[in-house]
N, CA, C and O of each residue as an XYZ file, in Angstrom:
792
protein
N      18.248    -12.281     24.901
C      17.395    -12.048     23.734
C      16.370    -13.176     23.676
O      16.726    -14.345     23.526
N      15.109    -12.818     23.796
C      14.074    -13.837     23.813
C      13.211    -13.818     22.572
O      13.193    -12.843     21.822
N      12.499    -14.907     22.367
C      11.557    -15.029     21.263
C      10.149    -15.041     21.841
O       9.905    -15.668     22.872
N       9.232    -14.356     21.189
C       7.846    -14.305     21.628
C       7.011    -15.184     20.712
O       6.927    -14.921     19.513
N       6.393    -16.222     21.259
C       5.578    -17.097     20.408
C       4.383    -16.350     19.812
O       3.804    -15.469     20.449
N       4.029    -16.714     18.592
C       2.865    -16.154     17.905
C       1.893    -17.309     17.668
O       2.285    -18.323     17.090
N       0.637    -17.182     18.097
C      -0.327    -18.266     17.868
C      -0.409    -18.640     16.387
O      -0.197    -17.801     15.512
N      -0.718    -19.907     16.120
C      -0.739    -20.401     14.738
C      -1.714    -19.650     13.838
O      -1.497    -19.555     12.630
N      -2.786    -19.115     14.420
C      -3.769    -18.428     13.583
C      -3.471    -16.927     13.441
O      -4.274    -16.179     12.884
N      -2.314    -16.499     13.949
C      -1.918    -15.096     13.896
C      -0.673    -14.921     13.027
O       0.069    -15.869     12.767
N      -0.471    -13.687     12.591
C       0.744    -13.324     11.852
C       1.350    -12.115     12.551
O       0.630    -11.211     12.972
N       2.650    -12.099     12.673
C       3.347    -10.940     13.241
C       4.283    -10.375     12.182
O       4.868    -11.114     11.390
N       4.412     -9.068     12.181
C       5.271     -8.407     11.207
C       5.922     -7.189     11.846
O       5.363     -6.582     12.760
N       7.094     -6.841     11.364
C       7.769     -5.627     11.807
C       7.429     -4.524     10.812
O       7.665     -4.661      9.611
N       6.878     -3.440     11.321
C       6.468     -2.302     10.499
C       7.513     -1.198     10.633
O       7.877     -0.813     11.744
N       7.985     -0.698      9.516
C       8.923      0.425      9.515
C       8.225      1.632      8.899
O       7.728      1.572      7.775
N       8.196      2.730      9.656
C       7.634      3.984      9.157
C       8.771      4.854      8.639
O       9.827      4.953      9.264
N       8.544      5.481      7.492
C       9.561      6.326      6.863
C       8.944      7.669      6.511
O       7.741      7.761      6.263
N       9.770      8.713      6.488
C       9.263     10.034      6.183
C      10.220     10.817      5.309
O      11.397     10.488      5.166
N       9.662     11.864      4.736
C      10.411     12.818      3.929
C       9.998     14.191      4.448
O       8.808     14.505      4.485
N      10.960     15.003      4.845
C      10.662     16.303      5.454
C      10.853     17.475      4.502
O      10.549     18.615      4.851
N      11.345     17.204      3.324
C      11.465     18.277      2.332
C      11.242     17.696      0.946
O      11.510     16.521      0.694
N      10.755     18.529      0.068
C      10.434     18.091     -1.291
C      11.720     17.729     -2.026
O      12.666     18.517     -2.043
N      11.764     16.551     -2.632
C      12.980     16.163     -3.356
C      13.144     16.976     -4.634
O      12.169     17.516     -5.157
N      14.385     17.067     -5.144
C      14.590     17.803     -6.397
C      13.785     17.181     -7.538
O      13.610     15.965     -7.607
N      13.313     18.025     -8.410
C      12.552     17.529     -9.566
C      13.463     16.714    -10.477
O      14.601     17.105    -10.740
N      12.966     15.600    -10.948
C      13.690     14.818    -11.945
C      12.659     14.171    -12.858
O      11.516     13.964    -12.451
N      13.045     13.853    -14.075
C      12.064     13.283    -15.009
C      11.541     11.942    -14.494
O      12.284     11.142    -13.925
N      10.260     11.722    -14.707
C       9.661     10.437    -14.324
C      10.173      9.351    -15.261
O      10.272      9.573    -16.468
N      10.499      8.181    -14.722
C      10.921      7.087    -15.599
C       9.805      6.732    -16.578
O       8.627      6.898    -16.259
N      10.161      6.249    -17.757
C       9.114      5.876    -18.716
C       8.327      4.661    -18.225
O       8.862      3.800    -17.527
N       7.075      4.610    -18.593
C       6.221      3.480    -18.236
C       5.051      3.439    -19.205
O       4.595      4.488    -19.661
N       4.560      2.261    -19.526
C       3.373      2.170    -20.378
C       2.083      2.442    -19.601
O       0.995      2.440    -20.176
N       2.209      2.677    -18.291
C       1.024      2.876    -17.461
C       0.577      4.333    -17.460
O       1.326      5.243    -17.816
N      -0.666      4.513    -17.047
C      -1.251      5.844    -16.913
C      -1.918      5.905    -15.546
O      -2.448      4.902    -15.068
N      -1.896      7.076    -14.914
C      -2.524      7.232    -13.606
C      -3.890      7.876    -13.780
O      -4.016      8.934    -14.395
N      -4.914      7.226    -13.230
C      -6.286      7.736    -13.324
C      -6.806      8.048    -11.933
O      -6.764      7.200    -11.042
N      -7.296      9.265    -11.748
C      -7.874      9.662    -10.466
C      -9.241      9.011    -10.312
O     -10.058      9.028    -11.233
N      -9.482      8.431     -9.121
C     -10.771      7.812     -8.815
C     -11.442      8.597     -7.696
O     -11.355      8.175     -6.543
N     -12.102      9.710     -7.971
C     -12.775     10.415     -6.874
C     -13.956      9.595     -6.353
O     -14.791      9.134     -7.132
N     -14.020      9.415     -5.028
C     -15.096      8.651     -4.371
C     -15.439      7.385     -5.147
O     -16.578      7.233     -5.590
N     -14.477      6.464     -5.326
C     -14.743      5.279     -6.150
C     -15.803      4.365     -5.541
O     -16.017      4.351     -4.329
N     -16.449      3.617     -6.400
C     -17.391      2.591     -5.967
C     -16.666      1.614     -5.040
O     -15.529      1.232     -5.315
N     -17.300      1.216     -3.967
C     -16.654      0.368     -2.954
C     -16.153     -0.949     -3.529
O     -15.025     -1.359     -3.258
N     -16.982     -1.609     -4.318
C     -16.573     -2.917     -4.841
C     -15.446     -2.793     -5.863
O     -14.548     -3.633     -5.913
N     -15.498     -1.747     -6.669
C     -14.418     -1.508     -7.632
C     -13.110     -1.258     -6.875
O     -12.056     -1.777     -7.244
N     -13.196     -0.461     -5.818
C     -12.025     -0.165     -4.994
C     -11.488     -1.443     -4.339
O     -10.288     -1.713     -4.386
N     -12.379     -2.220     -3.733
C     -11.936     -3.450     -3.058
C     -11.312     -4.438     -4.045
O     -10.354     -5.134     -3.709
N     -11.855     -4.497     -5.254
C     -11.306     -5.410     -6.260
C      -9.863     -5.045     -6.588
O      -9.009     -5.926     -6.688
N      -9.585     -3.752     -6.756
C      -8.211     -3.331     -7.044
C      -7.319     -3.526     -5.816
O      -6.175     -3.961     -5.941
N      -7.833     -3.209     -4.652
C      -7.095     -3.403     -3.402
C      -6.678     -4.872     -3.265
O      -5.542     -5.176     -2.900
N      -7.619     -5.775     -3.565
C      -7.339     -7.207     -3.470
C      -6.329     -7.640     -4.542
O      -5.411     -8.408     -4.253
N      -6.495     -7.153     -5.767
C      -5.603     -7.539     -6.863
C      -4.163     -7.126     -6.570
O      -3.231     -7.896     -6.802
N      -3.988     -5.914     -6.063
C      -2.643     -5.406     -5.775
C      -2.108     -5.965     -4.459
O      -0.933     -6.318     -4.363
N      -2.966     -6.046     -3.451
C      -2.488     -6.336     -2.104
C      -2.520     -7.771     -1.627
O      -1.811     -8.108     -0.679
N      -3.321     -8.637     -2.248
C      -3.422    -10.017     -1.752
C      -2.071    -10.730     -1.660
O      -1.860    -11.482     -0.708
N      -1.138    -10.528     -2.614
C       0.157    -11.204     -2.485
C       0.943    -10.787     -1.245
O       1.887    -11.473     -0.853
N       0.561     -9.662     -0.620
C       1.285     -9.153      0.555
C       0.392     -9.149      1.789
O       0.721     -8.543      2.808
N      -0.740     -9.833      1.679
C      -1.719     -9.969      2.765
C      -2.371     -8.650      3.174
O      -2.718     -8.466      4.341
N      -2.542     -7.725      2.216
C      -3.354     -6.545      2.510
C      -4.785     -7.034      2.708
O      -5.308     -7.765      1.866
N      -5.407     -6.652      3.775
C      -6.781     -7.099      4.008
C      -7.641     -6.063      4.724
O      -8.864     -6.204      4.758
N      -7.028     -5.021      5.300
C      -7.772     -4.110      6.181
C      -9.017     -3.516      5.525
O     -10.072     -3.446      6.157
N      -8.909     -3.094      4.283
C     -10.058     -2.468      3.624
C     -11.093     -3.517      3.177
O     -12.236     -3.176      2.876
N     -10.688     -4.770      3.137
C     -11.620     -5.822      2.733
C     -12.569     -6.202      3.861
O     -13.682     -6.664      3.608
N     -12.137     -6.012      5.098
C     -12.967     -6.386      6.252
C     -13.627     -5.172      6.894
O     -14.405     -5.319      7.837
N     -13.330     -3.985      6.398
C     -13.883     -2.754      6.958
C     -15.373     -2.668      6.647
O     -15.809     -2.990      5.542
N     -16.137     -2.234      7.624
C     -17.575     -2.034      7.408
C     -17.786     -1.017      6.290
O     -16.997     -0.088      6.119
N     -18.857     -1.210      5.539
C     -19.132     -0.347      4.388
C     -19.193      1.130      4.778
O     -18.648      1.980      4.073
N     -19.847      1.437      5.887
C     -19.971      2.846      6.293
C     -18.600      3.441      6.594
O     -18.330      4.588      6.239
N     -17.737      2.672      7.244
C     -16.391      3.164      7.559
C     -15.574      3.360      6.287
O     -14.840      4.340      6.160
N     -15.702      2.423      5.344
C     -14.983      2.561      4.078
C     -15.468      3.782      3.314
O     -14.666      4.523      2.745
N     -16.793      3.994      3.300
C     -17.327      5.151      2.579
C     -16.852      6.457      3.206
O     -16.626      7.432      2.490
N     -16.698      6.494      4.525
C     -16.191      7.717      5.164
C     -14.798      8.059      4.648
O     -14.442      9.233      4.545
N     -14.012      7.037      4.323
C     -12.678      7.259      3.772
C     -12.767      7.650      2.299
O     -12.224      8.676      1.888
N     -13.446      6.835      1.517
C     -13.473      7.049      0.067
C     -14.214      8.317     -0.344
O     -13.918      8.893     -1.391
N     -15.169      8.756      0.465
C     -15.927      9.966      0.141
C     -15.273     11.236      0.672
O     -15.733     12.340      0.379
N     -14.212     11.088      1.443
C     -13.533     12.246      2.019
C     -12.661     12.900      0.944
O     -11.798     12.248      0.357
N     -12.890     14.180      0.694
C     -12.130     14.883     -0.348
C     -10.649     15.005     -0.014
O      -9.840     15.300     -0.894
N     -10.282     14.783      1.246
C      -8.871     14.869      1.639
C      -8.122     13.565      1.380
O      -6.920     13.472      1.629
N      -8.842     12.557      0.877
C      -8.217     11.283      0.503
C      -8.352     11.131     -1.002
O      -9.446     11.242     -1.554
N      -7.223     10.876     -1.662
C      -7.218     10.750     -3.113
C      -6.788      9.342     -3.502
O      -5.744      8.853     -3.070
N      -7.609      8.705     -4.321
C      -7.339      7.356     -4.802
C      -7.051      7.421     -6.293
O      -7.766      8.082     -7.046
N      -5.996      6.727     -6.712
C      -5.609      6.672     -8.121
C      -5.396      5.216     -8.514
O      -4.942      4.401     -7.711
N      -5.727      4.908     -9.744
C      -5.447      3.584    -10.304
C      -4.410      3.733    -11.403
O      -4.494      4.644    -12.227
N      -3.442      2.846    -11.413
C      -2.476      2.780    -12.513
C      -3.047      1.790    -13.522
O      -3.307      0.633    -13.191
N      -3.238      2.256    -14.755
C      -3.875      1.411    -15.765
C      -2.956      1.214    -16.965
O      -2.102      2.050    -17.264
N      -3.155      0.082    -17.646
C      -2.386     -0.155    -18.870
C      -3.119      0.469    -20.057
O      -4.138      1.137    -19.885
N      -2.592      0.247    -21.253
C      -3.177      0.887    -22.449
C      -4.611      0.424    -22.715
O      -5.395      1.131    -23.347
N      -4.940     -0.772    -22.223
C      -6.302     -1.290    -22.413
C      -7.246     -0.809    -21.313
O      -8.436     -1.125    -21.329
N      -6.712     -0.044    -20.355
C      -7.546      0.466    -19.260
C      -7.678     -0.482    -18.090
O      -8.493     -0.253    -17.196
N      -6.881     -1.555    -18.080
C      -6.943     -2.524    -16.973
C      -6.149     -1.988    -15.786
O      -5.000     -1.571    -15.933
N      -6.775     -2.004    -14.609
C      -6.134     -1.491    -13.402
C      -5.096     -2.476    -12.885
O      -5.410     -3.628    -12.588
N      -3.851     -2.006    -12.780
C      -2.747     -2.872    -12.377
C      -1.967     -2.322    -11.187
O      -0.982     -2.924    -10.758
N      -2.394     -1.204    -10.665
C      -1.704     -0.626     -9.518
C      -2.590      0.389     -8.837
O      -3.578      0.854     -9.405
N      -2.225      0.729     -7.607
C      -3.012      1.721     -6.884
C      -2.132      2.637     -6.061
O      -1.041      2.267     -5.625
N      -2.629      3.828     -5.865
C      -1.977      4.842     -5.061
C      -3.078      5.535     -4.274
O      -4.084      5.969     -4.834
N      -2.872      5.632     -2.973
C      -3.840      6.336     -2.134
C      -3.093      7.333     -1.263
O      -2.162      6.971     -0.544
N      -3.506      8.584     -1.334
C      -2.873      9.662     -0.582
C      -3.859     10.196      0.449
O      -5.022     10.447      0.135
N      -3.389     10.368      1.676
C      -4.228     10.824      2.778
C      -3.715     12.180      3.266
O      -2.612     12.284      3.804
N      -4.535     13.219      3.069
C      -4.186     14.575      3.483
C      -5.006     15.024      4.689
O      -5.144     16.226      4.916
N      -5.557     14.085      5.471
C      -6.448     14.473      6.568
C      -5.737     15.182      7.717
O      -6.372     15.924      8.468
N      -4.428     14.967      7.866
C      -3.661     15.703      8.866
C      -3.045     16.917      8.196
O      -2.341     16.787      7.194
N      -3.305     18.097      8.743
C      -2.832     19.333      8.109
C      -1.312     19.330      7.975
O      -0.592     19.034      8.928
N      -0.835     19.669      6.767
C       0.595     19.763      6.510
C       1.283     18.446      6.253
O       2.501     18.400      6.083
N       0.500     17.356      6.224
C       1.070     16.011      6.091
C       0.352     15.258      4.982
O      -0.858     15.399      4.801
N       1.105     14.462      4.249
C       0.516     13.508      3.294
C       1.042     12.121      3.621
O       2.251     11.900      3.683
N       0.127     11.199      3.829
C       0.512      9.800      4.008
C       0.269      9.048      2.702
O      -0.810      9.136      2.116
N       1.283      8.306      2.254
C       1.072      7.373      1.153
C       0.443      6.137      1.786
O       1.143      5.199      2.168
N      -0.876      6.144      1.891
C      -1.580      5.076      2.603
C      -1.395      3.726      1.920
O      -1.098      2.722      2.568
N      -1.573      3.718      0.610
C      -1.397      2.486     -0.168
C      -0.663      2.813     -1.452
O      -0.955      3.797     -2.130
N       0.291      1.967     -1.763
C       1.148      2.170     -2.923
C       1.543      0.783     -3.405
O       2.216      0.051     -2.680
N       1.142      0.409     -4.601
C       1.532     -0.910     -5.059
C       1.103     -1.208     -6.482
O       0.214     -0.567     -7.043
N       1.769     -2.205     -7.044
C       1.481     -2.704     -8.384
C       1.288     -4.210     -8.296
O       1.765     -4.846     -7.356
N       0.593     -4.777     -9.266
C       0.471     -6.230     -9.294
C       1.873     -6.838     -9.445
O       2.740     -6.227    -10.070
N       2.103     -8.017     -8.889
C       3.454     -8.603     -8.903
C       4.080     -8.723    -10.287
O       5.301     -8.643    -10.416
N       3.273     -8.912    -11.319
C       3.809     -9.076    -12.664
C       4.549     -7.832    -13.160
O       5.348     -7.918    -14.092
N       4.286     -6.683    -12.544
C       4.907     -5.438    -12.992
C       6.128     -5.038    -12.176
O       6.809     -4.071    -12.517
N       6.411     -5.768    -11.105
C       7.544     -5.377    -10.270
C       8.859     -5.722    -10.961
O       8.945     -6.672    -11.739
N       9.880     -4.925    -10.656
C      11.207     -5.159    -11.208
C      11.380     -4.687    -12.634
O      12.367     -5.033    -13.283
N      10.428     -3.892    -13.144
C      10.498     -3.428    -14.532
C      10.519     -1.909    -14.634
O      10.304     -1.351    -15.710
N      10.776     -1.244    -13.518
C      10.847      0.216    -13.524
C       9.524      0.911    -13.286
O       9.484      2.135    -13.162
N       8.435      0.152    -13.220
C       7.124      0.766    -13.033
C       6.948      1.352    -11.634
O       6.207      2.318    -11.451
N       7.627      0.768    -10.651
C       7.547      1.302     -9.296
C       8.141      2.696     -9.213
O       7.601      3.567     -8.531
N       9.256      2.909     -9.910
C       9.860      4.237     -9.940
C       8.944      5.261    -10.581
O       8.856      6.403    -10.130
N       8.262      4.842    -11.638
C       7.292      5.714    -12.295
C       6.155      6.067    -11.337
O       5.769      7.230    -11.220
N       5.617      5.039    -10.643
C       4.506      5.286     -9.728
C       4.940      6.179     -8.572
O       4.170      7.029     -8.125
N       6.169      5.994     -8.080
C       6.646      6.849     -6.996
C       6.803      8.288     -7.471
O       6.496      9.219     -6.726
N       7.275      8.483     -8.694
C       7.381      9.847     -9.232
C       6.005     10.504     -9.269
O       5.870     11.682     -8.941
N       4.988      9.751     -9.667
C       3.622     10.277     -9.674
C       3.178     10.604     -8.250
O       2.599     11.660     -7.994
N       3.459      9.682     -7.328
C       3.037      9.860     -5.937
C       3.653     11.114     -5.323
O       2.957     11.908     -4.690
N       4.948     11.288     -5.511
C       5.619     12.446     -4.919
C       5.174     13.748     -5.570
O       5.061     14.775     -4.902
N       4.920     13.704     -6.871
C       4.424     14.894     -7.549
C       3.064     15.324     -7.019
O       2.777     16.519     -6.938
N       2.228     14.360     -6.657
C       0.906     14.666     -6.121
C       0.952     15.008     -4.631
O       0.190     15.849     -4.155
N       1.851     14.351     -3.906
C       1.906     14.521     -2.452
C       2.460     15.884     -2.051
O       1.934     16.541     -1.152
N       3.530     16.300     -2.731
C       4.181     17.556     -2.358
C       3.454     18.721     -3.023
O       3.814     19.160     -4.115
N       2.453     19.193     -2.358
C       1.692     20.342     -2.837
C       1.763     21.453     -1.793
O       2.307     21.261     -0.706
N       1.231     22.568     -2.119
C       1.291     23.723     -1.221
C       0.758     23.343      0.165
O      -0.317     22.758      0.293
N       1.524     23.685      1.185
C       1.105     23.436      2.563
C       1.576     22.123      3.134
O       1.452     21.907      4.340
N       2.115     21.229      2.310
C       2.599     19.937      2.806
C       4.064     20.078      3.213
O       4.901     20.519      2.426
N       4.358     19.695      4.459
C       5.718     19.790      4.983
C       6.312     18.419      5.288
O       7.495     18.306      5.610
N       5.492     17.386      5.184
C       5.972     16.035      5.512
C       5.170     15.018      4.718
O       3.943     15.095      4.655
N       5.870     14.065      4.111
C       5.237     12.942      3.420
C       5.766     11.679      4.093
O       6.970     11.544      4.312
N       4.866     10.759      4.419
C       5.336      9.548      5.088
C       4.628      8.312      4.550
O       3.578      8.391      3.912
N       5.240      7.177      4.831
C       4.750      5.889      4.350
C       5.216      4.833      5.337
O       6.167      5.057      6.087
N       4.563      3.701      5.340
C       5.101      2.590      6.138
C       5.111      1.324      5.299
O       4.312      1.153      4.378
N       6.027      0.455      5.639
C       6.127     -0.845      4.991
C       6.362     -1.870      6.083
O       6.632     -1.511      7.229
N       6.262     -3.127      5.740
C       6.457     -4.152      6.767
C       7.143     -5.373      6.157
O       7.344     -5.456      4.945
N       7.492     -6.302      7.015
C       8.229     -7.477      6.569
C       7.361     -8.442      5.767
O       7.866     -9.450      5.274
N       6.076     -8.160      5.624
C       5.224     -8.966      4.749
C       5.257     -8.447      3.313
O       4.883     -9.160      2.381
N       5.710     -7.197      3.136
C       5.752     -6.590      1.798
C       6.876     -7.195      0.959
O       7.646     -8.030      1.433
N       6.951     -6.760     -0.279
C       8.024     -7.198     -1.178
C       9.367     -6.966     -0.478
O       9.563     -5.922      0.144
N      10.292     -7.926     -0.573
C      11.580     -7.774      0.117
C      12.346     -6.512     -0.252
O      13.174     -6.039      0.526
N      12.078     -5.965     -1.430
C      12.796     -4.763     -1.866
C      12.099     -3.471     -1.460
O      12.610     -2.387     -1.740
N      10.937     -3.561     -0.804
C      10.139     -2.364     -0.530
C      10.883     -1.343      0.329
O      10.903     -0.157      0.001
N      11.485     -1.788      1.407
C      12.164     -0.843      2.305
C      13.299     -0.118      1.580
O      13.422      1.102      1.686
N      14.114     -0.849      0.857
C      15.200     -0.232      0.088
C      14.671      0.702     -0.984
O      15.269      1.744     -1.252
N      13.562      0.339     -1.595
C      12.939      1.183     -2.624
C      12.556      2.535     -2.043
O      12.872      3.573     -2.624
N      11.882      2.529     -0.908
C      11.473      3.797     -0.300
C      12.691      4.630      0.096
O      12.688      5.849     -0.072
N      13.710      3.993      0.610
C      14.910      4.738      1.009
C      15.611      5.340     -0.212
O      16.100      6.468     -0.155
N      15.658      4.593     -1.306
C      16.282      5.129     -2.527
C      15.548      6.357     -3.045
O      16.141      7.222     -3.690
N      14.263      6.425     -2.757
C      13.465      7.559     -3.232
C      13.432      8.705     -2.228
O      12.667      9.654     -2.396
N      14.252      8.624     -1.191
C      14.412      9.759     -0.286
C      13.713      9.669      1.048
O      13.810     10.592      1.856
N      13.001      8.567      1.304
C      12.353      8.406      2.604
C      13.377      7.937      3.642
O      14.274      7.151      3.337
N      13.226      8.430      4.860
C      14.145      8.105      5.951
C      13.369      7.358      7.039
O      12.350      7.860      7.514
N      13.827      6.172      7.443
C      13.130      5.440      8.508
C      13.198      6.214      9.827
O      14.235      6.782     10.171
N      12.076      6.230     10.564
C      12.086      6.933     11.849
C      11.438      6.141     12.980
O      11.566      6.527     14.142
N      10.749      5.048     12.673
C      10.090      4.294     13.734
C       9.895      2.848     13.297
O       9.660      2.565     12.122
N       9.996      1.936     14.266
C       9.762      0.521     14.003
C       8.796      0.002     15.067
O       8.970      0.263     16.257
N       7.778     -0.736     14.624
C       6.809     -1.326     15.546
C       6.540     -2.771     15.130
O       6.867     -3.180     14.016
N       5.943     -3.530     16.035
C       5.544     -4.904     15.738
C       4.024     -4.942     15.705
O       3.355     -4.441     16.609
N       3.495     -5.537     14.658
C       2.041     -5.658     14.513
C       1.692     -7.138     14.395
O       2.397     -7.897     13.729
N       0.609     -7.542     15.038
C       0.123     -8.903     14.856
C      -1.375     -8.853     14.593
O      -2.079     -7.965     15.073
N      -1.844     -9.820     13.825
C      -3.262     -9.851     13.457
C      -3.630    -11.272     13.044
O      -2.765    -12.096     12.749
N      -4.926    -11.534     13.031
C      -5.422    -12.848     12.610
C      -5.116    -13.050     11.130
O      -5.320    -12.143     10.323
N      -4.629    -14.232     10.771
C      -4.291    -14.537      9.384
C      -5.559    -14.435      8.526
O      -6.500    -15.199      8.735
N      -5.598    -13.501      7.561
C      -6.815    -13.320      6.757
C      -7.140    -14.498      5.854
O      -8.262    -14.604      5.359
N      -6.175    -15.386      5.633
C      -6.460    -16.585      4.825
C      -7.293    -17.575      5.618
O      -8.157    -18.246      5.054
N      -7.046    -17.677      6.915
C      -7.806    -18.596      7.761
C      -9.255    -18.136      7.873
O     -10.175    -18.954      7.896
N      -9.450    -16.823      7.943
C     -10.803    -16.271      8.055
C     -11.548    -16.278      6.723
O     -12.744    -15.989      6.687
N     -10.859    -16.603      5.624
C     -11.498    -16.616      4.316
C     -11.573    -15.245      3.664
O     -12.241    -15.087      2.642
N     -10.894    -14.241      4.239
C     -10.875    -12.903      3.650
C     -10.028    -12.901      2.382
O     -10.359    -12.227      1.407
N      -8.943    -13.654      2.401
C      -8.080    -13.833      1.234
C      -7.995    -15.320      0.929
O      -8.174    -16.141      1.828
N      -7.723    -15.684     -0.324
C      -7.657    -17.112     -0.674
C      -6.485    -17.810      0.009
O      -5.507    -17.160      0.380
N      -6.576    -19.120      0.175
C      -5.514    -19.865      0.857
C      -4.151    -19.752      0.186
O      -3.123    -19.886      0.850
N      -4.131    -19.502     -1.144
C      -2.856    -19.426     -1.855
C      -2.286    -18.007     -1.909
O      -1.269    -17.779     -2.564
N      -2.932    -17.043     -1.226
C      -2.383    -15.681     -1.182
C      -1.085    -15.690     -0.385
O      -0.967    -16.396      0.617
N      -0.131    -14.916     -0.828
C       1.158    -14.759     -0.129
C       1.790    -16.105      0.235
O       1.996    -16.388      1.416
N       2.103    -16.944     -0.773
C       2.666    -18.266     -0.465
C       4.017    -18.202      0.241
O       4.450    -19.191      0.832
N       4.688    -17.052      0.187
C       5.979    -16.915      0.862
C       5.816    -16.751      2.379
O       6.799    -16.785      3.119
N       4.563    -16.573      2.836
C       4.288    -16.442      4.269
C       3.527    -17.686      4.699
O       2.350    -17.823      4.362
N       4.162    -18.599      5.434
C       3.499    -19.853      5.801
C       2.213    -19.620      6.588
O       2.158    -18.776      7.483
N       1.194    -20.377      6.239
C      -0.067    -20.353      6.981
C      -0.022    -21.533      7.942
O      -0.026    -22.686      7.511
N       0.021    -21.252      9.238
C       0.177    -22.313     10.227
C      -1.148    -22.801     10.788
O      -1.226    -23.906     11.325
N      -2.191    -21.985     10.669
C      -3.494    -22.361     11.221
C      -4.273    -23.222     10.239
O      -3.843    -23.457      9.110
N      -5.407    -23.676     10.691
C      -6.270    -24.544      9.887
C      -7.151    -23.714      8.960
O      -7.829    -22.787      9.403
N      -7.137    -24.048      7.681
C      -7.974    -23.370      6.693
C      -9.299    -24.120      6.618
O      -9.424    -25.103      5.887
N     -10.274    -23.657      7.368
C     -11.590    -24.329      7.422
C     -12.528    -23.666      6.441
O     -13.064    -22.589      6.701
N     -12.727    -24.334      5.287
C     -13.650    -23.790      4.288
C     -14.454    -24.894      3.679
O     -15.292    -24.643      2.813
C-alpha cells in the first residue's frame, strides 16, 4: 500500500458518486423557516455570490473561475434549474441546482446551506425539496456526488436519504486559496500548504 505525494499547491480529495434508481416514498417535509425560490437564468454575479457564500467553507470554486460565456451557457439553459433557500427576510442562505441535460437523469449539481444552518434539520428540508423537484415525469435516476472536502456528515446524509454509493474517484486541483479565488481563511479544516502570495 503506497502513498502518492500531492504538491503543496494542490489539493486531493476522494469523490463518492451516489445514485437513486427509484422515487422514494412520499413523506412530509421536515419543518424549516426557509423558503425555496426559483432563480430562472440568474444574474451571474448574484449566482456567484450565493455559490461563494454556501461553498467557500468546502472549497467550492469551479463556478467562480468559469469564463462568463461558459457560465451563461449553464445558467441560461432551461434544463438547469437553480433555487435559493431564503430566510423570512429574503436573505439567501442555501442553494440547490438541478441538471436535467441528460435525458431521464437528474443530477443534484449543487446542494448546500451556509454552515450556520447545518445540524438544525434544514438539510432534511432542502433534500425533501430537491427530491420533490428532481423526481418528475421521465426521470429514472437521480444522482449526486460528495467528496472528502465536504461536511463530514455529507456522505451519511445522502445515504440516509436513499442514495446508494456506486463509484469512487480521486480528484486533485490547484488550491483556490493560493490563487486568490477564495480567501485564505476559507475551509480552515483543510490545511493550506502552499504560499499565499497576495
